[in-house]
N, C-alpha and C positions, 0 to 999 in steps of 0.2 A: 198695374191690372193685376190680378188678383189670379195664381196661378190655381186655384181651384178648378179640379176634374168636370167637365160637363160632368151631369148623369142625367138630364133630360132638356126637349126640346121639341116647339111647336112650328110646326110646318105649314103656310100658310099657301095653300092652292092645294086641291086634291087633285090636280090632274096629273098627265102622265109624266112630268118633271117632279112634281110636287109626292108623288106618291112613290116613283126611284128614290129618290132621298132619302124617307122616312123606311123605305127598306136596308139600303146602304148604311144608313146610320143603327140601324134595330141591334145589331150586335155592341153596340159602343155607349148604349145609352139604357138608362132602366127605363124610361119614358118616353114616346112619342106622341103627342098628338096634331092629329091631321084634319086639319080643318079647309073646310071647302064652303060654299055658300046654298046647297043641295042639303039638306035635313035626313031626305031620304036614305041620298047614297051615303048617309052618313052611316045610319041605322043597319045598310045594310053593311058595310064593310065591316061593321063591329058585330056582326051577328055568323059571316062569312069567312072574314077577313082576308075577304078579295073585294077592289073594285070593279064595281060592274058597266064602268066605263072606258077607264084605263088600265090599260096592262091585266088585263082581267083574268091574265093564267099565272098571273104573279103571286105567290102564298103570300100574305101579308102575316108577321110574325103578333104574338101575342102582347108582347107591350108595344102596339101600337093601337091605339085610339082614336076614331075620325068622330068632327064634332063639325055642328054648321054654327057654333057660337065666338064668336072672336074674343068674348072674353076669357076664353080656356087656353086663349096665351099669355096670359100673365105673371102665371108665376113658373114660367120658363126661363131659365136664366139667357136662354140662344129664340131668338125667333126668325125664320127663315122665307123670305118671301118668295116661294114658287106664284105667283100669277102674275101673268099678261103684263106686258109694260102698259096697255092700256087702263089696267084696272091696278095698279101701285100705287099709283098719288091717293085712290079714294081707301084702296084698302088700307092704308097709312096712318089716314084720318080714321078711319072706323079703330081703330087700335089705339091715337092718341088719343081718343076720346074716352074710349074706356080705360085709362089711365094709366098705361103700359109704365113701369118704373125706369128711371134714368139708366140704371144700372145695366137694363138689358140689353144683349149684344142683339145686330140686326145684321143678317147676311143676305145679298140679295142676289138673286139666280137670274134673275129677268134681262134678255139680250132685247137690246133695245133702246132708241130715242124718244122721249117725251114725243105727241108729233104738236102739241098748243106750243111749250115752252122748248123744243130742243135740247132741255137737261137729261141727263143720263142718270138710271135712276139709283145711284147712288146719293147725288144731286136732289132727286127728289126725295128719300128717303131724311137726307141733315136737312131740309126746309120743313120738314114735317117733326123730326126730333134732332133739334138741334145737340141736345146735350146726350145722345146714344152713343156707344162704339158699333161702326157702321165697316162693313166689310162688304166683299163681291166675291162670286166664284162663279168661273168660265172657263172655256175649253173645249175640247171636241167628246162633247159631254151626254149624247144622244140617251135618254131616259131607258129606253127597250134595253140596250145593251147594259147602261149601270144595274137595271133592278134584275136581273138574272146573273148579275156576277161577271162578267168581260172585263178583262183589262180594259182600266183607263186612267188616264190622266190628267190633271185640273191644276188653273193657276188661282189661289186664294192674292188679293188685294187689298191692300189696306196702308192706310199713312200712318198707323200704329202698327210699327213690326213686331211687339209680344204678343197681340191680337192675334195678328197673323198666323204667327208661330203656335198661337192655343188653339186657331183652325185647323192649322197643317196637323197637328198630332191629334185630331178629331176626324179628319178625313183622311185619316194615312190608315188602309186596311191591306189586306194581302193582294185586293185585285182591285183598287184603288190608291193612285198614289198622286199627292198634290203638293204645289212648290207654291212660293210665296212673292209676290211683288207689290211695291207702292205705287206703283203707275198705273193709277184707277182710272187714268181716261184713258190711256191708250188700252187697256182690258176691256170698259165698256163699249168704245168704240168699236173696235174689232170684232167686237161679238156681236154689237148690232147691224156693223156693215156686211159682215160677211152673209146675211140673210137673201139681200140684195144681189149678191153676186150668185148663189144659188138658183135664184130666180132666172139669172139669164142663162145659168148652165142646164139647168132644165129644160130652158126653149131649145137652147144649143143642143141637145139631146134627141125632145122634141120632134127637131126639125131636121133630123136626121144629117147632121155637120159633120158627124165623124169624130173620134179620137183627140187626132189634130188640133181638128179647133177649139175640142171644150178645153185639150191642155192648156195652149194656147190663152185661150178666156179668164181662165181660172191664175194662169202666172200674168198677166196683163192685170187682174183685178187684183193679185196682191200689190202690183206696184201702186194703182190705185187706191187701194185702203193706205196705205204708207203715205202715200205725200197727201190725201184727205188728213186721215188721224192725229199724222207730227201737226200739219197747221191747225188742229183742235184743241192740241194739248200733250199726244202721246209722244211715248220719247222709240224713235227710231227700232231698238232695239225688242222693243214689245210684239209689233206685227210679225216678225220674222219667230215668235214662239208660239204659246199653245192658244192666248186667247187672237191670235192674228191667222197665221199660215195654217196652225192644227186644225181649227176650226174652221176656218176656210175650206180646205179640203175635203173634209168629212161631211162638211155640209152641200157642198156642192157633190158633191158623190155618191152618196148610202142612201139606199130604198128609204132610209127612215126620216129624211129630212120632206120634213113638212113644204122648205121653200121649193126646195127641188121638185117637189111634186103638185106644186102651182105651176110651176113653168111648164113641166114638160106638158102639163097640161093644155095652158096656152101656147107654146108648140106644135101641139098635137092639133088644134084649130079651135079647145074652147074658148071661149067666152071669161074674164076676171070671175063676174060670177059664178056660172058653171064650175070655172076653178076651184074656189073655196069652196061653194056648196058639196064640191066631190071631195073635198077633203073633211070636214067634217071637225074639224080644228083648229085652233088660232093659227095663220102661219105671219109670226112676227114682220115679215119680210115685205107684206103688203102694206102697213102704214108706215112702215122703217124707211121703204123707198120715199115718200110721201116729206117726212121730218129730216131725212139723210139728204136730199136734191137740194131742202131749205139751208140747210147747215154749211153744203160746198157750196150754194150761192152767194152765204154772208161772209166767207172766208177766201172767196174770189178760187178755190180749185177745181182745175181742169177734172171733170168725169167721166167720161164718156159713154165707160157703161152702167153707171149710175144713170146718165143719163138717157139713155137708151130704154132702160128697164121702167123712169118714170115715164117715158113715152107713152109707153105699150100700155099701162097700167092706169095712166092718169090722162093723156090725151089723145087713147084711140087710134094709134098707128099697128099695125097689123105686126105680128111678130117677126116676118121674111122679110118684110120692106127694114124694119126694126135692125136687123143682124146682116142685113147687105150692108146699109149703111155705116155700119158701127166697121166691118171690116173693108169697104173701100173709100175710109177715110184718107185723108194726106198724110203721104210717108214724111215719119220722123224716126231720128235716132232713136233706140232701147229705151236709155238711162235718160230722156226728157220728160 
């Protein structure tokens, strides 16, 4: 792997996270192109240096240009996927059809598992791009705080150590610290599963169950995440790190968490449709609950919290009843 310094990058996805990543990297790169689907939005960004729909108070630097043409990604050595998990495969195929060079580095920032296949995002990218270098970025990384320069840590995962180190150097700024790992499965499953638990935590808050109950729920969620994640190929220690416990904590308690807000609305008596509509953005935990529930059944892992959220989202069970059933299950040892 060449040690040539990165000078430019393309960010696919002009939502909150794509906008935040472009803002984060603007001091480190000469050029950044932020590619979305809406040409009118791109024109507004280029004219006003603000995203009119996401993080609209954040002023974007002059070296960030917006586009609605995926071909504009082809000349950059680094392409960052910041689209929802449901759009990753289609976006990857469009990029491949446009003729992406094999040496282009691909970095996935999406947190979720593909609904139809159960594949992690790096697996989706590897299927579409068998020769390209691939890495993932995860951790407690809310876009609102990254974009405004608040202190943040992340983990960069790749099977290629040299690639992980190169990206680590790029993603190291005074307010942004990066670590490396080669456990892609653990990193990606942690980032996906925590979305489900954030919905559960939001429901607990919405139901007024109190801090004791929410703390217990999140603690048991970490145990459940670790049990499932290791069964699916992740390493034990990864789930106590930034992409496991770190992301779980911030997503379950932060006001910025979309999944927590969906759960809060459900706990307050809204339907799933009303909860999602009031959010106005993608909450990855809703489709993730379905795919992760299916993954747990395939490997035969006991997942009572995931099962409870699944019963509410996809079987019509009420949030109060699901939470009651979760709290009144048969007693068992803590470490089993």
